[in-house]
C-alpha atoms as a printed R data frame, in Angstrom:
    type eleno elety resid chain resno       x       y      z
1   ATOM     1    CA   MET     A     1  16.230 -27.185 52.560
2   ATOM     2    CA   ASN     A     2  19.460 -26.245 51.597
3   ATOM     3    CA   GLU     A     3  20.943 -24.183 48.705
4   ATOM     4    CA   SER     A     4  21.381 -26.549 46.248
5   ATOM     5    CA   THR     A     5  18.334 -28.436 46.563
6   ATOM     6    CA   GLU     A     6  16.312 -24.759 46.532
7   ATOM     7    CA   VAL     A     7  17.926 -24.105 43.362
8   ATOM     8    CA   ALA     A     8  17.426 -27.642 41.543
9   ATOM     9    CA   VAL     A     9  13.933 -27.423 42.887
10  ATOM    10    CA   LYS     A    10  13.435 -24.247 41.401
11  ATOM    11    CA   ARG     A    11  15.138 -25.064 38.142
12  ATOM    12    CA   MET     A    12  12.849 -28.272 37.609
13  ATOM    13    CA   TRP     A    13   9.616 -26.294 38.439
14  ATOM    14    CA   CYS     A    14  10.610 -23.451 36.100
15  ATOM    15    CA   ASP     A    15  10.921 -25.861 33.353
16  ATOM    16    CA   PRO     A    16   8.123 -25.001 30.935
17  ATOM    17    CA   GLY     A    17   7.690 -28.966 30.161
18  ATOM    18    CA   SER     A    18   7.088 -29.455 33.977
19  ATOM    19    CA   GLY     A    19   3.694 -27.772 33.613
20  ATOM    20    CA   GLY     A    20   3.594 -27.006 37.560
21  ATOM    21    CA   ASN     A    21   2.881 -23.699 39.334
22  ATOM    22    CA   VAL     A    22   5.688 -22.632 40.835
23  ATOM    23    CA   ASP     A    23   4.641 -21.086 44.035
24  ATOM    24    CA   ARG     A    24   2.140 -23.894 44.797
25  ATOM    25    CA   MET     A    25   4.483 -26.799 44.055
26  ATOM    26    CA   PHE     A    26   7.260 -24.490 45.842
27  ATOM    27    CA   ARG     A    27   5.166 -23.967 49.456
28  ATOM    28    CA   SER     A    28   4.058 -27.765 49.170
29  ATOM    29    CA   HIS     A    29   7.451 -28.848 48.902
30  ATOM    30    CA   LEU     A    30   8.924 -26.370 52.022
31  ATOM    31    CA   PHE     A    31   5.546 -27.488 54.277
32  ATOM    32    CA   ARG     A    32   7.019 -31.193 53.416
33  ATOM    33    CA   GLU     A    33  10.624 -30.325 54.380
34  ATOM    34    CA   GLU     A    34   9.607 -28.471 57.513
35  ATOM    35    CA   ASN     A    35   7.607 -31.372 58.707
36  ATOM    36    CA   ALA     A    36   9.614 -34.318 57.855
37  ATOM    37    CA   CYS     A    37  11.959 -35.753 60.540
38  ATOM    38    CA   VAL     A    38  15.523 -35.556 58.974
39  ATOM    39    CA   ARG     A    39  16.738 -38.899 60.785
40  ATOM    40    CA   CYS     A    40  13.957 -40.989 59.810
41  ATOM    41    CA   GLY     A    41  11.889 -39.281 57.255
42  ATOM    42    CA   THR     A    42   8.742 -39.680 59.193
43  ATOM    43    CA   ASN     A    43   6.514 -36.520 58.953
44  ATOM    44    CA   LYS     A    44   6.582 -34.497 62.332
45  ATOM    45    CA   ARG     A    45   3.087 -33.923 62.891
46  ATOM    46    CA   GLU     A    46   2.485 -37.636 62.963
47  ATOM    47    CA   LEU     A    47   4.929 -38.292 65.493
48  ATOM    48    CA   ALA     A    48   3.474 -35.730 67.760
49  ATOM    49    CA   ARG     A    49  -0.047 -37.382 66.976
50  ATOM    50    CA   VAL     A    50   1.157 -40.865 68.016
51  ATOM    51    CA   ARG     A    51   2.505 -39.317 71.092
52  ATOM    52    CA   ALA     A    52  -0.201 -37.232 72.336
53  ATOM    53    CA   ARG     A    53  -2.826 -40.173 72.096
54  ATOM    54    CA   GLU     A    54  -0.404 -42.485 73.796
55  ATOM    55    CA   LYS     A    55  -0.063 -40.023 76.524
56  ATOM    56    CA   SER     A    56  -3.957 -39.494 76.737
57  ATOM    57    CA   GLY     A    57  -4.688 -42.995 77.456
58  ATOM    58    CA   ARG     A    58  -8.429 -42.463 75.983
59  ATOM    59    CA   ALA     A    59  -8.536 -44.600 73.129
60  ATOM    60    CA   ASP     A    60 -10.949 -47.269 73.167
61  ATOM    61    CA   ALA     A    61 -10.214 -51.176 72.506
62  ATOM    62    CA   THR     A    62 -10.406 -50.623 68.656
63  ATOM    63    CA   GLY     A    63  -7.613 -47.904 68.913
64  ATOM    64    CA   ALA     A    64 -10.124 -45.188 68.363
65  ATOM    65    CA   MET     A    65 -10.837 -41.776 70.308
66  ATOM    66    CA   HIS     A    66 -13.670 -39.738 71.099
67  ATOM    67    CA   PHE     A    67 -14.421 -35.851 70.323
68  ATOM    68    CA   ALA     A    68 -17.104 -33.329 70.636
69  ATOM    69    CA   LEU     A    69 -17.350 -31.010 67.784
70  ATOM    70    CA   ILE     A    70 -18.909 -27.775 69.158
71  ATOM    71    CA   LYS     A    71 -20.790 -25.444 66.787
72  ATOM    72    CA   SER     A    72 -22.550 -21.879 67.573
73  ATOM    73    CA   SER     A    73 -24.704 -19.889 65.151
74  ATOM    74    CA   ASP     A    74 -23.054 -18.754 62.078
75  ATOM    75    CA   HIS     A    75 -23.615 -17.331 59.204
76  ATOM    76    CA   ASP     A    76 -24.740 -18.709 55.540
77  ATOM    77    CA   ALA     A    77 -22.043 -18.226 52.963
78  ATOM    78    CA   LYS     A    78 -24.225 -17.386 50.209
79  ATOM    79    CA   SER     A    79 -26.876 -14.944 52.057
80  ATOM    80    CA   GLY     A    80 -24.729 -14.153 54.647
81  ATOM    81    CA   ALA     A    81 -28.102 -14.418 56.808
82  ATOM    82    CA   ARG     A    82 -27.689 -15.482 60.478
83  ATOM    83    CA   VAL     A    83 -28.047 -19.088 60.825
84  ATOM    84    CA   ASP     A    84 -28.652 -20.840 64.262
85  ATOM    85    CA   ALA     A    85 -26.059 -23.705 65.630
86  ATOM    86    CA   MET     A    86 -28.434 -26.745 64.275
87  ATOM    87    CA   ALA     A    87 -28.877 -25.077 60.941
88  ATOM    88    CA   ALA     A    88 -24.821 -24.342 60.503
89  ATOM    89    CA   ALA     A    89 -23.967 -27.726 61.978
90  ATOM    90    CA   LYS     A    90 -26.230 -29.597 59.439
91  ATOM    91    CA   ARG     A    91 -24.608 -27.416 56.830
92  ATOM    92    CA   LEU     A    92 -21.030 -28.885 57.852
93  ATOM    93    CA   LEU     A    93 -22.944 -32.276 57.897
94  ATOM    94    CA   ASP     A    94 -24.221 -31.956 54.704
95  ATOM    95    CA   ALA     A    95 -21.031 -31.033 53.311
96  ATOM    96    CA   GLY     A    96 -19.324 -33.772 55.274
97  ATOM    97    CA   PHE     A    97 -16.412 -31.908 56.467
98  ATOM    98    CA   TRP     A    98 -15.624 -29.694 59.713
99  ATOM    99    CA   PRO     A    99 -12.524 -27.201 59.866
100 ATOM   100    CA   LEU     A   100 -10.073 -26.886 62.316
101 ATOM   101    CA   TRP     A   101  -7.888 -24.037 63.271
102 ATOM   102    CA   GLU     A   102  -4.195 -23.288 64.020
103 ATOM   103    CA   HIS     A   103  -5.186 -23.273 68.123
104 ATOM   104    CA   THR     A   104  -8.398 -25.845 68.033
105 ATOM   105    CA   PRO     A   105  -7.831 -28.020 71.024
106 ATOM   106    CA   GLY     A   106  -7.004 -31.663 70.194
107 ATOM   107    CA   ARG     A   107  -6.127 -30.959 66.517
108 ATOM   108    CA   VAL     A   108  -2.907 -32.352 67.172
109 ATOM   109    CA   VAL     A   109  -4.703 -35.829 68.752
110 ATOM   110    CA   VAL     A   110  -7.541 -36.425 66.229
111 ATOM   111    CA   ASP     A   111  -7.342 -39.105 63.906
112 ATOM   112    CA   ALA     A   112  -8.814 -40.949 61.145
113 ATOM   113    CA   GLY     A   113 -10.601 -43.485 62.419
114 ATOM   114    CA   ASP     A   114 -12.091 -41.338 65.632
115 ATOM   115    CA   ARG     A   115 -15.676 -40.953 66.456
116 ATOM   116    CA   VAL     A   116 -16.949 -37.294 67.051
117 ATOM   117    CA   CYS     A   117 -20.394 -36.023 68.262
118 ATOM   118    CA   VAL     A   118 -21.757 -32.611 67.534
119 ATOM   119    CA   TYR     A   119 -22.424 -30.188 70.588
120 ATOM   120    CA   LEU     A   120 -24.348 -27.216 70.034
121 ATOM   121    CA   SER     A   121 -23.807 -24.033 72.243
122 ATOM   122    CA   GLY     A   122 -26.366 -21.903 73.234
123 ATOM   123    CA   VAL     A   123 -28.759 -25.105 73.089
124 ATOM   124    CA   SER     A   124 -26.046 -27.231 75.141
125 ATOM   125    CA   SER     A   125 -27.144 -30.538 73.628
126 ATOM   126    CA   VAL     A   126 -25.551 -33.335 71.203
127 ATOM   127    CA   VAL     A   127 -27.261 -33.868 67.997
128 ATOM   128    CA   ALA     A   128 -25.197 -35.774 65.630
129 ATOM   129    CA   THR     A   129 -22.178 -38.389 65.836
130 ATOM   130    CA   ALA     A   130 -20.152 -39.195 62.865
131 ATOM   131    CA   ARG     A   131 -16.772 -40.928 62.074
132 ATOM   132    CA   ILE     A   132 -13.862 -39.531 60.893
133 ATOM   133    CA   SER     A   133 -12.891 -41.063 57.650
134 ATOM   134    CA   SER     A   134  -9.757 -38.645 56.718
135 ATOM   135    CA   ILE     A   135  -7.651 -35.856 57.859
136 ATOM   136    CA   GLU     A   136  -6.718 -33.399 54.876
137 ATOM   137    CA   PRO     A   137  -4.807 -29.801 55.241
138 ATOM   138    CA   TRP     A   138  -6.988 -26.727 54.450
139 ATOM   139    CA   SER     A   139  -7.124 -25.968 50.489
140 ATOM   140    CA   ARG     A   140  -9.014 -24.013 47.866
141 ATOM   141    CA   LYS     A   141 -11.330 -27.095 47.416
142 ATOM   142    CA   PHE     A   142 -12.615 -26.598 50.665
143 ATOM   143    CA   ALA     A   143 -13.185 -23.021 50.807
144 ATOM   144    CA   ASP     A   144 -14.974 -23.157 47.685
145 ATOM   145    CA   ALA     A   145 -17.531 -25.693 48.976
146 ATOM   146    CA   TYR     A   146 -17.556 -24.324 52.785
147 ATOM   147    CA   PRO     A   147 -21.472 -23.382 53.264
148 ATOM   148    CA   LEU     A   148 -20.642 -20.690 56.101
149 ATOM   149    CA   ILE     A   149 -18.740 -17.699 56.460
150 ATOM   150    CA   LEU     A   150 -15.138 -18.376 56.910
151 ATOM   151    CA   GLY     A   151 -13.413 -16.419 59.802
152 ATOM   152    CA   GLY     A   152  -9.636 -16.557 58.885
153 ATOM   153    CA   ALA     A   153  -8.030 -19.615 57.732
154 ATOM   154    CA   PRO     A   154  -8.683 -23.096 58.885
155 ATOM   155    CA   GLU     A   155  -5.553 -25.316 58.764
156 ATOM   156    CA   LEU     A   156  -7.162 -28.913 58.840
157 ATOM   157    CA   VAL     A   157 -10.192 -30.594 57.807
158 ATOM   158    CA   LEU     A   158 -12.196 -33.400 59.114
159 ATOM   159    CA   ARG     A   159 -13.686 -35.500 56.442
160 ATOM   160    CA   LEU     A   160 -16.727 -37.128 58.154
161 ATOM   161    CA   GLY     A   161 -18.717 -40.375 57.172
162 ATOM   162    CA   GLU     A   162 -21.071 -42.724 58.987
163 ATOM   163    CA   VAL     A   163 -23.336 -39.159 59.989
164 ATOM   164    CA   MET     A   164 -26.057 -39.942 61.841
165 ATOM   165    CA   VAL     A   165 -28.362 -36.974 63.155
166 ATOM   166    CA   LEU     A   166 -29.816 -38.034 66.660
167 ATOM   167    CA   ALA     A   167 -33.655 -38.859 66.687
168 ATOM   168    CA   CYS     A   168 -33.827 -37.431 70.542
169 ATOM   169    CA   PRO     A   169 -30.759 -34.609 71.012
170 ATOM   170    CA   VAL     A   170 -29.065 -35.330 74.315
171 ATOM   171    CA   ALA     A   171 -29.353 -32.433 76.831
172 ATOM   172    CA   VAL     A   172 -25.776 -32.080 78.631
173 ATOM   173    CA   ALA     A   173 -27.057 -30.464 81.824
174 ATOM   174    CA   ASP     A   174 -28.844 -34.012 82.411
175 ATOM   175    CA   TYR     A   175 -25.509 -35.546 82.803
176 ATOM   176    CA   VAL     A   176 -23.061 -32.925 84.336
177 ATOM   177    CA   ASP     A   177 -22.656 -35.157 87.572
178 ATOM   178    CA   SER     A   178 -21.742 -37.911 85.935
179 ATOM   179    CA   LEU     A   179 -19.363 -36.667 83.005
180 ATOM   180    CA   ASP     A   180 -15.738 -37.110 83.219
181 ATOM   181    CA   CYS     A   181 -14.673 -33.719 81.362
182 ATOM   182    CA   VAL     A   182 -16.766 -31.537 83.939
183 ATOM   183    CA   GLY     A   183 -14.462 -30.041 86.587
184 ATOM   184    CA   LYS     A   184 -15.623 -29.887 90.453
185 ATOM   185    CA   ASN     A   185 -17.685 -26.681 89.488
186 ATOM   186    CA   LYS     A   186 -20.498 -28.196 88.212
187 ATOM   187    CA   ARG     A   187 -22.391 -24.915 88.029
188 ATOM   188    CA   LYS     A   188 -19.915 -23.790 85.229
189 ATOM   189    CA   TRP     A   189 -19.984 -26.946 83.409
190 ATOM   190    CA   GLY     A   190 -20.296 -24.919 80.097
191 ATOM   191    CA   ALA     A   191 -16.454 -24.377 80.172
192 ATOM   192    CA   ALA     A   192 -16.040 -27.806 79.146
193 ATOM   193    CA   PHE     A   193 -17.551 -27.201 76.193
194 ATOM   194    CA   CYS     A   194 -15.434 -24.338 74.477
195 ATOM   195    CA   GLY     A   195 -12.726 -24.155 71.629
196 ATOM   196    CA   GLY     A   196 -14.225 -25.870 68.970
197 ATOM   197    CA   MET     A   197 -13.286 -29.391 69.816
198 ATOM   198    CA   ARG     A   198 -12.492 -31.362 72.815
199 ATOM   199    CA   SER     A   199 -11.858 -34.893 73.453
200 ATOM   200    CA   LEU     A   200 -13.934 -36.908 75.486
201 ATOM   201    CA   SER     A   201 -13.655 -40.230 77.431
202 ATOM   202    CA   VAL     A   202 -15.555 -43.375 76.040
203 ATOM   203    CA   HIS     A   203 -17.927 -43.079 78.905
204 ATOM   204    CA   ASP     A   204 -18.886 -39.342 78.214
205 ATOM   205    CA   TYR     A   205 -19.124 -40.262 74.834
206 ATOM   206    CA   ARG     A   206 -21.339 -43.107 75.032
207 ATOM   207    CA   LEU     A   207 -23.601 -40.785 77.627
208 ATOM   208    CA   LEU     A   208 -23.295 -37.669 75.508
209 ATOM   209    CA   THR     A   209 -24.583 -39.990 72.436
210 ATOM   210    CA   GLY     A   210 -27.504 -41.668 74.208
211 ATOM   211    CA   GLN     A   211 -25.975 -45.029 74.573
212 ATOM   212    CA   THR     A   212 -26.075 -47.297 77.106
213 ATOM   213    CA   VAL     A   213 -23.208 -47.139 79.785
214 ATOM   214    CA   SER     A   214 -22.508 -50.018 82.144
């Protein structure tokens, strides 16, 4: 943002009649300025997402991609009590949103309309599915509603819809030999389910959610 624009923006925000919060509005403007393409006005993050999705080649016939959201045990926000992975995941699913941090794998690729399944660390099972209805920047409203104790500040939030808890959890170990996401070292397949989120092929998603695979 050039100096003249900055002065004009600050003058507008300092106008008592504007009713705006100077710091909040100025940060928001800087965020948009930093992430907008100067030549075409397109958001840089959106461009990166489109290119990454095309490169992955993992979208299905509808254009949707598939991901595993990975949850381990955590602590309840109100009581501070430790809760197991299933209870922690259920709190997030009930809240209807799931946070992503700056270094969460796949955060640049994931988009609204994609399908996710929920994998529990320690239990090593997939227990639920959902569709991403929208992706929003982390904000105070999410911090206030977050049901677990936060370890740092997330960057993005996945809004979840069509949440379904599986009647029979799917044990990943039963499908290790058939999963695309597991490398040659089958004995250390757990390494494929680390980092908070990972992309899945359509084949793997169907296996891990108990669907028929042809």
